[in-house]
N, C-alpha and C positions, 0 to 999 in steps of 0.2 A: 487544409488550406493554409493555416497559419504556418505550419512547417514548411510547406512549399514556398511561401512568400519569404520566410526567414532564410531558407537556403538560397533563394534567388537574390535576395538583398546582400547576403553575405558574399556571394560570388561577384556581384556587381562592385561591392566595396573592397573586395580582395581580403576579407577577414575570415577567420575560422569560426564555424558555427556548429554547435552540438545541441541536440535536443534530448532532455531527460524528462520522462513521464512517469512520475511515481504513482503507485496504487494508493489505496487508502492508508494514510500515514497514521500509525498508532504508537503509543509509548506513554511514559509517565505523564500524567496530567492532561492528556489529550481529552478535551471535553466531549467529543463525539464518539470516537472509536475506542476509548478506554473507559473514562469515568462513566459515561452514559450506558455503556454495555455492562459495566460491572454493577451498576445500580439495578439493572434489570435482572441480572443473575442472582443478586442477593435477595430478591423478592421470593415469596413462597409459591407464586404461580409458575407454571412451565414457561420457558422462554422460547419464542420462535423468532428466528432471524429470517424474515422474508417468507416466501411460500415453498422454499426448498428447490426452486428451479433456477435460482440466480447463481451468479459467480462472484466471488469475492477475491480481490487481489491485495491483501494487506502487505504493508511495508513498515517494518519496525524502524523508528526514527534513526537509530544508529546505522542501520543498513543503508538508509537513504543518504546519510551523510557520507558514508564510505563510497557510495556510488557517485555522488556529486564530485567528491575529491578525485576519484579515479577518472571520471569524465573530463574534469578540468586539468588533469595533469598527463593523461595518456596521449601520445602523439598519434594513436590510431583513432581517437574519438572524433575529431573534426569531420564533418560530413555525415555523421551517423545519427540515428535516433534510437534511443534506448527506453524500453519499458522496464520499470523497476518494480519488482515484487519479490516477496520471500518465497523460498521454495516450498514451504508448507503453509497451510491455511489454519492458524491456530484457533481463531474465533471462539466459539462457545466452550470448547474443552479448555483452552488456556484461561478464559475468564473464570470458569468454574474452579480451576486449581488455584487461582489468585485469591479466591474467597473461601477456600477449603470445602468446596462442594464437588461432587462428582457430576459428570455429565453423560449423556448417552445420545446416540444418533437414532433418530426416528425417521424411517423412510416416509416420504410424502405419500399421501393417499391419492 
């Protein structure tokens, strides 16, 4: 609904409007998606992210900045809505590598 209203208002005012919707933004010092996750991976107990049925759409901060710059400078962007996420979902495997631990995928029961 917010997008629809934004596009309608932009049309009424005669201005360009682009929507950028990032996924979970992570990167150095991100309290939720990096520091919090790393703290869990460093513990001795197994780490479970959700129940295995959810989806994650992480976006590394540098990739989000690139997407914002492109959306703000491309003549093709106005009037469009973009969902921004990285092509791979690093999550537990990447966090494990950051702290020197291996990870493994366990299928949900």
